[in-house]
C-alpha positions in Angstrom: 34.8 3.3 -20.9 37.4 2.0 -19.0 37.0 -0.1 -15.8 39.7 -0.5 -13.1 39.6 -4.4 -13.5 42.8 -4.5 -11.5 40.4 -3.9 -8.3 38.8 -7.2 -9.4 42.0 -9.3 -9.4 43.1 -7.9 -6.2 39.4 -8.9 -4.5 39.6 -12.4 -5.9 42.5 -13.3 -3.8 40.0 -13.4 -0.7 37.6 -15.9 -2.1 37.7 -19.4 -3.4 37.5 -17.9 -7.2 40.6 -18.0 -9.6 41.3 -16.3 -12.6 42.3 -18.8 -15.3 46.0 -18.4 -16.2 45.4 -17.3 -19.6 42.5 -14.9 -18.3 43.8 -12.0 -16.4 41.7 -9.1 -16.3 42.4 -6.4 -18.5 41.2 -2.6 -18.4 38.8 -1.5 -21.0 36.0 -4.0 -20.5 34.0 -6.5 -18.6 35.1 -10.3 -17.9 32.4 -13.1 -17.6 33.2 -16.8 -17.0 31.2 -19.2 -18.8 31.3 -21.9 -16.1 32.6 -21.1 -12.4 36.1 -19.8 -12.2 37.0 -22.0 -9.0 40.4 -23.2 -8.3 39.2 -26.5 -7.8 36.0 -28.4 -7.7 33.8 -27.3 -4.9 32.6 -31.3 -4.7 33.6 -34.3 -6.3 32.4 -34.2 -9.8 30.7 -30.7 -9.5 30.4 -27.9 -12.2 28.0 -25.1 -12.8 26.3 -24.4 -16.1 26.1 -21.0 -15.9 27.6 -17.5 -16.8 29.4 -15.6 -13.8 28.0 -12.9 -13.7 24.8 -13.9 -15.2 23.9 -10.4 -16.4 26.3 -7.2 -16.9 25.1 -4.0 -17.9 27.7 -1.7 -20.2 27.9 1.4 -22.1 27.8 1.1 -25.8 31.2 0.8 -27.5 32.2 -1.3 -24.4 33.5 -4.9 -25.0 32.5 -8.1 -22.9 35.2 -10.7 -22.8 34.3 -14.4 -21.9 36.6 -17.1 -20.7 35.2 -20.5 -21.4 35.8 -23.1 -18.4 34.0 -26.1 -19.6 32.4 -27.3 -22.8 30.6 -24.2 -23.5 29.8 -21.8 -26.3 28.9 -18.0 -25.8 26.0 -17.8 -28.5 23.5 -14.9 -29.3 21.1 -16.8 -31.3 19.6 -14.0 -33.3 16.8 -15.5 -35.2 17.5 -19.0 -34.4 14.7 -20.5 -32.3 16.0 -22.8 -30.8 19.8 -22.6 -31.7 21.0 -26.0 -33.5 23.2 -28.1 -31.7 22.9 -31.2 -33.8 22.2 -31.3 -37.5 20.9 -34.5 -39.0 22.9 -35.6 -42.1 22.1 -38.5 -44.0 21.5 -41.9 -42.4 24.1 -43.8 -40.1 26.6 -46.4 -42.1 26.8 -50.0 -41.3 28.1 -50.7 -37.8 28.3 -54.3 -36.6 28.7 -55.6 -33.0 30.7 -58.3 -31.5 28.8 -60.8 -33.0 29.0 -59.6 -36.4 25.3 -58.4 -36.4 24.5 -54.9 -37.6 22.9 -52.5 -35.0 19.6 -51.2 -35.8 20.6 -47.8 -36.6 22.4 -48.7 -40.1 20.4 -46.9 -42.8 17.8 -45.8 -40.4 18.9 -43.1 -37.9 20.7 -40.2 -39.2 24.2 -38.9 -38.4 24.5 -36.5 -35.9 26.7 -34.0 -36.7 27.4 -30.9 -34.6 26.0 -28.1 -36.5 28.5 -25.8 -38.0 26.4 -22.9 -36.0 27.5 -24.4 -32.8 30.9 -25.6 -34.1 32.3 -22.4 -35.7 32.7 -19.0 -34.7 29.9 -16.7 -36.1 30.1 -13.2 -36.9 32.8 -10.8 -36.2 34.2 -8.8 -33.3 31.2 -6.5 -32.7 27.5 -6.5 -32.4 24.9 -4.0 -32.9 21.2 -5.7 -32.8 19.7 -8.5 -30.8 18.6 -9.6 -34.0 22.3 -10.4 -35.1 23.9 -13.9 -34.7 27.0 -14.0 -32.8 28.8 -17.2 -31.4 32.1 -18.1 -29.7 32.0 -21.6 -31.2 33.0 -25.0 -29.8 36.2 -25.2 -32.1 38.2 -23.0 -29.5 37.1 -25.6 -26.9 38.0 -28.7 -29.2 41.1 -27.0 -30.6 42.7 -26.0 -27.4 45.9 -27.9 -26.1 44.9 -30.4 -23.1 44.6 -28.7 -19.8 44.6 -25.4 -21.7 41.8 -22.9 -21.5 40.7 -21.9 -25.1 41.3 -18.4 -26.2 38.7 -15.8 -24.5 35.7 -14.6 -26.8 35.1 -11.1 -27.0 32.4 -8.7 -28.4 32.2 -5.2 -28.6 28.4 -3.7 -28.3 28.1 -0.9 -30.5 24.2 0.0 -30.0 22.1 0.1 -26.9 19.7 -2.7 -26.4 19.0 -5.7 -24.4 21.1 -8.7 -25.9 20.2 -12.5 -24.7 22.7 -15.3 -25.1 23.2 -18.9 -24.0 25.4 -21.9 -24.5 24.3 -23.7 -27.6 25.5 -27.0 -25.8 23.3 -26.4 -22.6 20.3 -24.3 -23.6 19.6 -23.3 -20.0 22.7 -21.8 -19.5 21.9 -18.1 -20.2 23.0 -14.7 -19.8 22.3 -11.1 -20.5 23.8 -7.8 -21.5 22.6 -5.0 -21.1 23.9 -1.9 -23.3 23.0 1.5 -22.3 23.9 5.0 -23.6 27.2 6.7 -22.1 25.1 9.2 -20.6 23.5 6.4 -17.9 25.3 5.0 -14.9 26.6 1.4 -15.0 27.6 -0.8 -12.4 31.4 -0.3 -10.9 34.1 -2.8 -11.3 33.6 -3.5 -7.5 29.6 -4.1 -8.0 30.2 -6.5 -11.1 32.9 -8.4 -8.9 30.3 -8.7 -6.2 27.7 -10.2 -8.4 29.7 -12.7 -9.8 31.2 -13.9 -6.5 27.8 -14.1 -4.8 26.5 -16.1 -7.9 29.7 -18.8 -7.3 28.7 -18.6 -3.7 25.1 -19.6 -4.3 26.5 -22.4 -6.9 28.9 -23.9 -4.5 25.9 -24.1 -2.0 23.8 -25.8 -4.3 26.6 -28.1 -5.2 26.9 -29.3 -1.6 23.2 -29.7 -1.3 23.3 -31.6 -4.3 25.6 -34.1 -3.0 23.1 -35.3 -0.6 20.9 -36.5 -3.6 19.0 -39.6 -3.1 16.9 -41.6 -5.4 13.3 -42.4 -4.6 12.7 -45.9 -4.9 14.8 -48.9 -4.5 15.1 -49.8 -8.2 15.7 -46.3 -9.5 19.1 -44.8 -10.2 19.2 -40.8 -10.9 21.5 -40.0 -13.7 23.3 -36.6 -12.7 21.6 -34.0 -10.8 21.2 -30.2 -11.3 19.6 -26.7 -9.9 18.4 -24.6 -12.7 18.4 -21.3 -10.9 22.3 -21.5 -10.1 23.2 -24.2 -12.7 25.2 -26.3 -10.0 25.6 -29.9 -11.2 27.0 -33.1 -10.3 28.1 -35.6 -12.7 27.4 -38.7 -10.5 24.8 -41.6 -10.4 22.8 -41.7 -7.4 23.4 -44.2 -5.8 26.5 -44.9 -7.6 26.3 -48.8 -6.6 23.0 -50.4 -6.6 22.3 -54.2 -5.6 19.1 -55.7 -6.9 17.7 -59.5 -7.5 18.0 -61.2 -10.6 14.8 -60.2 -12.6 14.5 -56.5 -11.3 14.2 -53.8 -13.5 16.1 -50.6 -12.7 14.9 -47.4 -14.2 17.8 -44.8 -14.8 16.4 -41.1 -14.9 18.4 -38.2 -16.2 17.8 -35.8 -13.0 19.8 -32.9 -14.3 18.2 -30.1 -15.4 20.2 -28.9 -18.4 22.8 -31.5 -19.4 22.6 -34.6 -21.4 23.9 -38.2 -20.0 24.0 -41.5 -21.0 24.0 -45.0 -19.4 26.5 -47.4 -21.4 27.3 -50.7 -20.4 30.1 -52.8 -21.8 33.8 -53.5 -21.4 35.7 -50.7 -19.7 38.1 -50.7 -23.0 34.8 -50.2 -25.2 33.4 -47.6 -22.7 36.5 -45.8 -22.5 36.9 -45.5 -26.4 33.3 -44.5 -27.1 33.8 -41.6 -24.1 37.3 -40.6 -25.9 35.4 -40.3 -29.3 32.0 -39.3 -28.3 32.5 -36.2 -30.5 35.0 -37.1 -33.5 36.1 -35.1 -36.7 35.2 -36.8 -40.0 36.4 -34.7 -42.6 35.4 -31.0 -42.2 32.6 -32.3 -39.5 32.5 -33.3 -36.2 30.0 -36.1 -35.3 28.5 -37.8 -32.4 29.4 -41.4 -32.0 26.5 -43.5 -32.7 27.6 -45.9 -30.0 27.4 -43.2 -27.5 24.5 -41.3 -28.8 22.0 -43.6 -30.2 20.6 -46.5 -28.1 21.9 -49.9 -28.5 18.4 -51.2 -28.9 15.9 -50.6 -31.3 13.2 -48.0 -30.3 10.3 -49.5 -28.6 12.5 -52.6 -27.5 12.5 -53.7 -23.7 16.2 -53.9 -22.6 17.2 -56.8 -20.8 20.8 -57.7 -19.8 22.8 -60.8 -18.6 26.3 -59.2 -19.5 26.8 -60.7 -22.7 24.6 -58.4 -24.8 26.0 -57.8 -28.6 28.4 -60.4 -27.6 30.5 -58.3 -25.2 28.1 -56.7 -22.9 27.5 -53.5 -24.7 24.1 -51.9 -23.8 23.5 -48.2 -23.8 20.6 -45.8 -23.4 21.8 -43.3 -26.2 21.5 -39.8 -25.0 19.2 -39.3 -22.0 17.6 -35.8 -22.5 17.7 -33.1 -19.4 14.8 -32.7 -17.3 14.5 -29.1 -18.8 14.2 -30.4 -22.4 10.9 -30.5 -24.2 9.5 -33.9 -24.8 10.1 -34.1 -28.5 13.7 -33.8 -27.8 14.1 -37.5 -26.8 13.8 -39.8 -24.0 14.8 -39.0 -20.2 14.9 -42.4 -19.1 16.3 -46.0 -19.5 14.9 -49.0 -18.0 16.8 -52.3 -17.6 15.6 -55.7 -16.7 18.6 -57.7 -15.1 18.5 -61.6 -16.1 21.6 -62.8 -14.6 23.7 -62.7 -11.4 26.7 -60.5 -11.9 28.5 -57.2 -11.1 28.0 -54.9 -14.1 29.8 -51.8 -14.3 28.5 -48.8 -16.5 29.0 -44.8 -17.2 27.9 -41.9 -18.8 30.2 -41.8 -21.9 29.8 -37.6 -22.1 31.2 -37.0 -18.9 34.7 -38.4 -17.8 34.6 -40.3 -14.5 30.9 -40.3 -14.3 30.6 -44.4 -13.0 28.2 -46.6 -11.6 27.9 -50.4 -10.8 24.7 -52.5 -10.6 25.5 -55.9 -8.5 22.7 -58.6 -9.4 22.3 -61.5 -6.9 
């Protein structure tokens, strides 16, 4: 069934929503965005881990096209529960710190390889059963030129049914395509637009509310924050600057609902290098950098910090799991005891410009 999507483009001009340059609507299908189609961030460091609209209803034979606005996939997971983001492959190689001592993970912790099921596109251009696996893959995001949206991802739904999908990177980011026979009515183009715009507006409201986030307790830092119902998130530390006394223990808690973060101390050059290479190619694979993904200290070790850890001040929580993740996925907090006065800068090496400072007196 053909849709008068030109109506959507005209209506968008009246709202704080923008079509990507490469994603102008075309007749003959339904458009969904993976991430909010905003002309600029509603709040500094804000995003929304959601599909807009989250649910669409179409006729069998119709096509849905997704425009990916962020580090996302469109994944119909089929038989995979859960759908794998990373796959352990062997053991970590020997890596030495600035003093020449090996990090604890060499030969012990696994190499974290982004799963081929997440990295590569899965399946063809159509889907006929909710049991089938289809995915846009991350490679289209990684391979896109700088400041350029990746190629859209399209699927034609040939058989009626309810097709649930998600982002393989952010499991709480979910959507659904309801496919009905041609004899049944489906929403109009205007109704689809209204649903998407309403969802974006609710997410923006939550972004503004999240900007007022405050940590409970003088020695606690919230690592990001998010709202699961709309997907709104802020990739910031709360507070971004904290003053404490020597001997204080600060607990960093991932306060995001569906996103991972890290707390990584060290020289700015080192932190920037880890951030730039957090997911890096190795042959035909893409692996997560152990300096960002794994904790710098052995499991069970109490972290202390005097600005000289590992010879250059490197100290890291490794990946902190989101609040919505099961406990078996890994830790959600990181405690550090500061033993020497100084001004210590840190960041999340997963998200650009997510920076914080601890002042120790």
